[in-house]
C-alpha positions as MATLAB code, in Angstrom:
seq = 'MVKFIFLHVPKTGGSSILKILEQHYGKENVLKVKREDCLEANKSGILLSSTIPKHIKAIHGHFRYAEIEDIVHRDKPILVT';
ca = [
      -9.600   -4.743   -5.330;
      -7.308   -3.949   -2.424;
      -8.209   -5.992    0.673;
      -5.438   -4.994    3.096;
      -3.245   -1.925    3.614;
      -0.312   -1.798    6.003;
       0.796    1.784    6.554;
       3.731    1.993    8.904;
       6.593    3.980   10.339;
      10.080    2.867    9.232;
      11.825    0.328   11.472;
       8.619   -0.936   13.124;
       8.376   -4.529   11.902;
       7.555   -3.848    8.272;
       9.660   -6.672    6.846;
       7.936   -9.253    9.033;
       4.475   -8.031    8.051;
       5.488   -7.939    4.372;
       6.499  -11.614    4.520;
       3.167  -12.535    6.122;
       1.217  -10.591    3.477;
       3.186  -12.282    0.684;
       2.487  -15.719    2.174;
      -1.221  -14.969    2.548;
      -1.968  -13.126   -0.720;
       0.944  -14.339   -2.881;
       4.024  -12.258   -3.590;
       2.658  -11.135   -6.970;
      -0.445   -9.673   -5.289;
       1.359   -7.488   -2.721;
       2.529   -4.013   -3.665;
       5.447   -2.589   -1.666;
       5.246    1.197   -1.869;
       8.397    3.208   -1.256;
       8.136    6.700    0.218;
      10.100    8.211   -2.656;
       7.593    6.776   -5.163;
       4.759    8.527   -3.320;
       6.660   11.807   -3.266;
       7.345   11.567   -7.000;
       3.685   10.818   -7.745;
       2.610   13.731   -5.557;
       4.910   16.112   -7.463;
       3.362   14.917  -10.726;
      -0.186   15.208   -9.397;
      -0.742   11.461   -9.778;
      -2.899    9.567   -7.278;
      -1.329    6.447   -5.823;
      -4.548    4.557   -6.597;
      -4.115    5.201  -10.326;
      -0.740    3.414  -10.309;
      -1.885    0.200   -8.616;
      -2.396   -2.801  -10.912;
      -5.891   -4.354  -10.726;
      -4.647   -7.702   -9.371;
      -3.081   -6.179   -6.215;
      -4.723   -7.413   -2.999;
      -2.447   -5.833   -0.367;
      -0.404   -2.650   -0.120;
       2.566   -2.295    2.216;
       4.686    0.758    2.767;
       5.574    4.166    4.066;
       2.947    6.664    2.980;
       0.489    9.107    4.470;
      -3.168    8.250    4.968;
      -4.119   11.078    2.620;
      -2.255    9.253   -0.166;
      -4.432    6.138    0.183;
      -7.685    7.679    1.388;
      -9.386    7.215   -1.981;
      -8.444    3.514   -1.960;
      -9.851    3.127    1.566;
     -13.156    4.699    0.526;
     -13.340    2.745   -2.750;
     -12.317   -0.762   -1.627;
     -12.946   -0.693    2.141;
      -9.775   -2.703    2.936;
      -8.515   -3.659    6.358;
      -6.183   -0.816    7.328;
      -3.384   -1.427    9.817;
      -0.987    1.256   11.035;
];
């Protein structure tokens, strides 16, 4: 279950937040999502939520809210933009 999502604009402190998330949840439990991965999934008609391993607790990256909306409704994580 995803507990925290950090959706952000490039060059706005993402690396610092990523380090904090990795310290809090453990590096193995934080998924860093690249924009190009989202675009590729979108082209294939794949939902981002279907690609996230079950053990992931936090998601960090550059994506649109629409790409994580199902995760927000399902898991009710803290969402920071």
